[in-house]
Phi, psi and omega in degrees: 000126180260146177266358182287142171267116187252133174259131179257123180251129171232175179251167188296351179288337180292321183044059182285127179313133186302321182291342172281339178274359183294134180082358180255148178266068178257131177237141186244127171264130181284143167278172179252137173247124177251120187223117178053047171074012181246144185249134178231136174283126185299117175088358180247300177280333181217124180277156173309317182293320177290328180296305184292328174296317175292322179300323184300330184252010185269148175262350178241156181250125181292163176242176182225162179211154176275167171296151182280164180300323176293330177285324173299315181300316177295318182298315181300317183291332177289322179287325183288352174302320183247335181266145179277332180206161180229139172235119175266140172228104192244161178306153182312131174292349177269004171228358183209153174275005188302314183298322178301311179295322183291331182279325177295324182292319177300326183291335174278357175234063189299337178274358178262154182258100178233126180243150179237122181243124176280111182289344185054031185207191177196182183048222186281350169299309176293325181299315178303312176302317182294319176299315181298318182295317180297314177301320177295324177292326186283337175276359179096009181291150180289161174305322180290324180292314176304321178296310182299322179284331177296316183287326177295316182284329173300317189286352176239005179267135177246144173230117185233144178207157177247126180252151181288326177207149178276359186304313185292316170297328178289312177298326179273003181066020189260006186243141176246128175079024185262353182306322182296340181265338193297324183302329183241023187296333184281343185257355187235165167241101182291141169256117184244166182212163170266126181230115179059027180091354180255152176272122181226148178293138175252315184198188183201155176215166186272341178224162178300313177306309174297323175303314178298316179299317183289328177297321175290323178298316180296322178296314174309315177301315177298325181294334176053045181083357176282156177277134177300124180277292181230142180220136170249138180249122180249146170225151179245096180053042178211066187297322187293312180299319183292322176297317177301311177304316178307312184293322176295323176300314187289320180294320186279317188240356178035065177296156178291331178210136182229133181243143173247135184212157164267208181221156177286161180304326180292319178289320182297331181289337186265321183259336172088158175300148175095359178278143174226153185204173176220138167240130195201160170208151183272161175293150178290000000 
C-alpha cells in the first residue's frame, strides 16, 4: 500500500464520461484543433456538438496537433503542487506526438516522479486504460504498480470501429495499409482496428448492418472464450446507431460494465461522422 498521491493524466482524445471519473484523480490535457487558421483547445474552446454542427456546413477539414512539451511541463507543475507522482496514459505514439512531448516535459523535471504510458490506442480504448490506472491509484498502489497495471490492461484492450467513409482517415494521414480499400470506399463499410498502435483495416462489409454483425463476431473471437469485463460503445455524431450497437453488445456479451461515449472533436476530425466503435477487454 502506497501513501503517495498519484495523479493520472490523459489527453482529450480519450473523452472519458465525466460520471465515470467521479472520485478518481484524473486530469485531462487538451489537444489542439486547427480550423481555418484558428486554434481551439479540444473540448474546451470547442465541444463535440459545436464541432459536428460546424463540420456539416464547412468546406474545410480541420487538422490537429498535440500539446507542446512546454504545455505538458506547465501542466505537470500545477498538478505536482498537490500530487506526489504522475502517471500519463496517452494516445498512441504511432498516430500522435503526444507521448513524445510528455516524455520531453518529464525530462525537464528530473526530480519528480513522472511516468508515461503509451496506450497504443485512442478514444475510449485509451479511456479504459486510464480508468483502470486511476482505480489502481485510488486503491493505494504505488506509481510503478499503476504503470504495470495500465500496461497489462493496454495489452488486452481492443478497439474496433466501423467508419462511414475512409475519407477522413485518409486525409488526416491516420490510416496505415488502407490503400487497398480506398478504391471501393463508397461501396463498402470498412472495419478498422488498432494494431501495435496503428490504425489498420481489418475487414469490410457491404452494408452497415453486416458490418456491425461482423464487428461483434470479431469481438467474440478476440475474447477467446473469456467474459467481457468492460466495454465502451462509441459513436461519432450518430447516437441512435451507437445506442443500437450498445443494446446488441448487452444482449450478446452481458459485460460486467458498459460505457456509452461520443468522441472528442480531434478524434471526430480523423474518423468522420457516422462512425461507431467498441473498446473492450476480457476478464483475466
